[in-house]
N, C-alpha and C positions, 0 to 999 in steps of 0.2 A: 704728673701724677703716676703712681705705680699702676702696673696692669692689675686687672681684677684677678679673681681666683675662683675655682670651682672645687670646694673642699668639704669633705666629711670629717668630723671629729668624733672619735670614739673614746670612751673612758668610763670606768665604773663610777658609781655614786661616790662623791667625795674626792674625785681625782682633780677637780677644778675645771671640768669641761665647760660648764656654762660661763664661767669667768673668762676663760680663754677664747671662747667663741665670740663673745662681745668684743673683746680686745682685737681679735683678728678681723672682725667685720669693720671696725673703725680703721685699722691699719690699711686694709686693702680697699676700703670704701665699697663694700658689698653688703647686701642684707644678711642679717643673722636670722636664719630660718629655723626656729625652734618648734618642733612638733608639740612639745608640752605647752608652750605659749599659745600656739594656734588652737590646740584642743580646748584649753581653758577658755579662750575667747569665744570659740564656737558654742561651747556649752552654755556660757554666760549669756550670749546674745540669742540663744534659742534657734540657731539656723537649723536647716534640715539635717546637715551633717552632724551638728552638735547634738541634736535630739537623738539621732541614731547612735552616736558614740556614748551618750549618757545612758541610754537603754542597755547597751552592752556592758558598760562599767558597773551599773547598778546591779546587774545580774551576777557580778563577780567574775566575769569572763575578761580575757585579754582582747584588745582590739585586733581584728584580723588584718592581714597584710593589705587586702583590697581597700579597706576603709582608711587605713593610714596613708596609703599611696594616693588615694583620691584627694585627700587633703594636701599632701605634698605636691602633687601634680598641679593642682590649682594655683598654689603659691609660686612654684617655679616657672609657671607660664606667664607670670606678670612681667612687665617691661624691665623693672630694675634688676631682676634675676637674669633675664635673657641677655641684657646688655653687658654687665660686668661680672656676673657670677653670683656666688653665695657661699656662706658658711652654714652647712647643714648640721643641725644639733638634734639628736634623738632619733634619727633615721639614717640609714637602715638599722634595724635591730636583728634581722634574720637574713639568711641567704636569699629567701624568697623576695624580701623587700629590696635587697641589693640587685637582684636580677631585674626587678621591675624598674628600679631607678636607672639602671644601665640602659634599658630599652627606652625609657622616657628621655634620657639625655642624648641618645644617639643622633647623629654620628660622632659628636664630640663628647668624650668621656670626662670623668673627673680628672683634675690635676693631681690630686693626692688624697689619701685617707690617712689621717694622723691618729694613732692610738696613744693616748696619754696614760703612761704606766706609773702606778703608785702602789707601794706595798699595802697589804690588807691592814696591817697594824696602824699605819698612818691614816688610812681611810676611816677606821673605827674611831680614832681620836678626833678627826675632823668632823665626822657626822654627829658625834656625841655633843659637840659644842655648836652644831648648826642651828640656826633659827631661820624661819621662812615666813614671808608675807602671805597671809591667807587669801589675799585678793589677786595679786599679780605674780606670786611665786618667786619674787626676788629673794636671794640668799644673803644671810648675814651670819655672824657667829658671836659667841660670847666675847671674843677678843676684838671683834670688829662690828659693833652693834650699829643700829641706825643713829642718826644724830640726836633725835628727840624721843625719849621715853618709849622705846620699842614700837615706834610708828614708822612705817616704811617711808624712806626718803623719796621713793619714786611715785607712789600712788596714795600714800597716807593710810594704807591698810594696817591692820594689827599684825605684828611680827611675833610668832610663837615657835615653840619647839614642836615638831611633828610628833604625833602619838606613836608612829612606827619607827622613830629614831632611837630605839633601844638596841643594845648590842645584839640580842638574839634576832630581832627583826632585820637588822642591818646585815648580819651574816647570811640570813636566808636570801635577801635581795642580791647580795654579792655572788652567792652560789648560783642563783638563777641567771644572773648576768653572765657569769663565766660559761655556763652551759649553752646559753643562747649565742654568745659572742665568739666562742672558740671556732665554730665552723665559719662564721662571717670573716674573722681575721684570716683564716686559711684561704677562703675564697678570694679575698682582695690580695693576699700575698702572691697567690698563683698568677694573678693578673699584673703583678709588678706595680701595684698602686699603694701598698701599705708601708708606712714608716712608723716605728715606735719612737716615742719621745718621753724622756723621764719627766714626771710631774712633780719631782721633789724640788723644793726650794721656793723662793718668792714668786708671786705671779709674774713679776717683770722678768725674772730669770727664765721661767718656763716659756714665756712669750718669745723671748729671744731665741730659745732653742727651736721652737716651732717655725719661726720665720726663717731661721737658717736652713732648716730642713726643707721648707717649701722652695726657697731660692736655689738650694743645691739641686733639687729635683728639676727645676726649670732648666738648669744648666746641663744636667746629666740625667736625661730620661732613662728609666729602667726598662730593660727588656723583659716581657712576661716570661714566666716559666713555661717550658714545653712539656708535653706528656712524658718525655724521657728523663725530665729533671734538669736538663741543660737550660742555659739562659738565666735571667733574673739578676744579673750583675748590674751595678750602677755604671 
């Protein structure tokens, strides 16, 4: 069996991040830890954390770093994540969360942070055709619909187009993502943990690129940048 992996996957909406996280979790036999999935489950089940998160979201505010990391910490402390690792999807979104994650994982850091890069024009095209299950959040598209009458293959929920998947709304989300993520990418780059991977092409082609990147990193660990700018080579 392949060794596990401790991986964070970054990527703007429409980059195919969720699809690749699922595939990577299967390839390396590790849990796919999605903050979006965990949040939906917590809200739906009415846990203390879910109620707290729902109150914040209903007020129109963004979830704070402490609340997000409380949820992530609980999940990463479970045996399946401790033994083989994880593919973390949706966290960290800020440098603050990245610092908290690093402290949580110490003394063993992440193996790699993969940033799936896709041009905005392609993202807009993908998201315009995207359809989402209202219950479990599974993604489909006009070109790859569910098997039966827009009913989710996974949970049987209704599959619809999100109200905010208009071009204007998508552009606003992408701009917000870029503002939030640029410092995060810089933070991980300075620590020698970040590798960009092109998200253009079929899901299989993108998966092969990511796996090659991970395996190359295992064989050639990168030295973090020093304050004087030296280091950082593969």
